[in-house]
C-alpha positions in Angstrom: 39.6 -12.1 -29.6 41.8 -9.0 -28.8 40.1 -8.5 -25.4 40.8 -12.2 -24.5 44.4 -11.8 -25.5 44.6 -8.5 -23.5 43.1 -10.2 -20.4 45.5 -13.2 -20.8 48.5 -10.9 -21.0 47.3 -8.6 -18.2 46.5 -11.4 -15.7 49.8 -13.2 -16.6 51.7 -10.1 -15.8 49.8 -9.7 -12.5 50.8 -13.2 -11.6 54.4 -12.4 -12.3 54.2 -9.6 -9.7 53.8 -6.6 -12.0 51.9 -3.7 -10.4 48.4 -3.2 -11.9 49.1 0.1 -13.7 52.3 -1.3 -15.2 50.6 -4.5 -16.2 48.0 -2.5 -18.1 50.6 -0.5 -19.9 52.7 -3.5 -20.8 49.7 -5.5 -21.9 48.7 -2.7 -24.3 52.2 -2.5 -25.7 52.1 -6.3 -26.2 48.9 -6.1 -28.1 50.2 -3.3 -30.3 53.3 -5.2 -31.1 51.3 -8.4 -31.7 49.0 -6.5 -34.1 52.0 -5.0 -36.0 53.6 -8.5 -36.3 50.4 -10.4 -37.0 51.6 -11.7 -40.4 54.7 -13.3 -38.8 52.8 -15.3 -36.1 52.1 -18.9 -36.9 48.4 -19.9 -37.0 47.2 -21.3 -33.6 50.2 -19.9 -31.7 48.8 -16.4 -31.1 48.2 -16.8 -27.3 51.7 -18.3 -26.8 53.2 -15.4 -28.7 51.3 -12.9 -26.6 52.4 -14.4 -23.3 56.0 -14.7 -24.5 55.9 -11.1 -25.7 54.4 -10.0 -22.3 57.2 -11.8 -20.4 59.8 -10.2 -22.7 58.3 -6.7 -22.4 58.2 -7.1 -18.6 61.9 -8.1 -18.6 62.7 -5.0 -20.7 60.7 -2.9 -18.3 62.7 -4.2 -15.4 66.0 -3.5 -17.1 64.9 0.1 -17.7 63.6 0.7 -14.2 66.0 -1.6 -12.4 63.3 -2.6 -9.9 63.6 -5.7 -7.7 61.6 -8.6 -9.0 59.0 -10.1 -6.7 57.2 -13.2 -7.8 53.6 -13.4 -6.6 52.1 -16.5 -5.2 49.4 -18.2 -7.3 46.3 -17.4 -5.4 43.6 -18.9 -7.6 42.9 -22.5 -7.9 39.9 -23.4 -10.0 38.1 -26.4 -8.4 37.2 -27.8 -11.9 40.9 -28.3 -12.7 41.4 -31.7 -11.0 38.5 -33.9 -10.1 40.6 -35.4 -7.3 41.0 -31.9 -5.8 37.3 -31.1 -5.7 37.0 -32.6 -2.2 39.5 -30.1 -0.8 37.8 -27.0 0.6 40.6 -25.2 2.2 42.4 -23.1 -0.4 45.2 -22.4 2.0 46.3 -26.0 1.8 46.4 -25.7 -2.0 48.3 -22.4 -1.8 50.9 -24.1 0.5 51.3 -27.0 -1.9 51.7 -24.7 -4.9 54.2 -22.5 -3.0 56.4 -25.5 -2.4 56.8 -25.9 -6.2 59.8 -24.5 -8.0 59.3 -21.3 -9.9 59.3 -23.2 -13.2 56.7 -25.7 -11.8 54.6 -22.7 -10.7 54.8 -21.2 -14.1 53.7 -24.6 -15.7 50.9 -24.8 -13.2 49.7 -21.3 -14.1 49.9 -21.9 -17.9 48.2 -25.3 -17.7 45.6 -24.9 -15.1 44.9 -21.2 -14.7 45.2 -20.1 -18.4 44.1 -23.6 -19.5 46.6 -23.7 -22.3 47.0 -26.9 -24.3 50.2 -28.9 -24.2 51.0 -27.7 -27.7 50.5 -24.0 -26.7 52.7 -24.5 -23.7 55.4 -26.3 -25.7 55.4 -23.3 -28.1 55.7 -20.9 -25.3 58.4 -22.8 -23.5 60.1 -23.7 -26.8 60.1 -27.4 -26.0 58.5 -30.6 -27.3 54.8 -31.3 -26.5 55.7 -34.7 -25.2 58.1 -33.1 -22.8 55.3 -30.8 -21.6 53.0 -33.8 -21.2 55.6 -35.4 -19.0 56.2 -32.2 -17.0 52.5 -31.9 -16.4 52.2 -35.5 -15.2 55.1 -35.0 -12.8 53.6 -31.7 -11.6 50.3 -33.4 -10.8 52.1 -36.2 -9.0 54.1 -33.7 -7.0 51.0 -31.7 -6.1 49.1 -34.7 -5.0 52.0 -35.7 -2.7 52.2 -32.2 -1.2 48.5 -32.1 -0.7 48.5 -35.4 1.1 51.4 -34.2 3.3 49.5 -31.0 4.1 46.3 -32.9 5.0 48.2 -35.1 7.4 49.8 -32.2 9.3 
């Protein structure tokens, strides 16, 4: 369980643009603080807690070091995510479509389709209603389909 949480935090930090060595350090700090606060974490919300803590620790790290933030592009797109996307072989087309999304949409894409979080986990992480997340995911899929169609035509 702890290794899975470490990996989730580590890869999430990498996707945020954190250098690998810093991501390792921050992920370790996150797991330590999670372990120390385990009694206060609601059941079933551990992963959301870890990801929120990772984001917050990274924000603290940036404040301390005053580095410029660079957001990395989502490079990975699992073909099993959408059955309608299985026909697309060119990952560059998908990258272009994902890059056209807003940062919040990219974050939602990452949480839903890369980390495979449930709508409830995402709603806990984003501090919003699960029905709102469901609507956001539906709109995200619709937008991605539109972008992919545009990319295929050009």
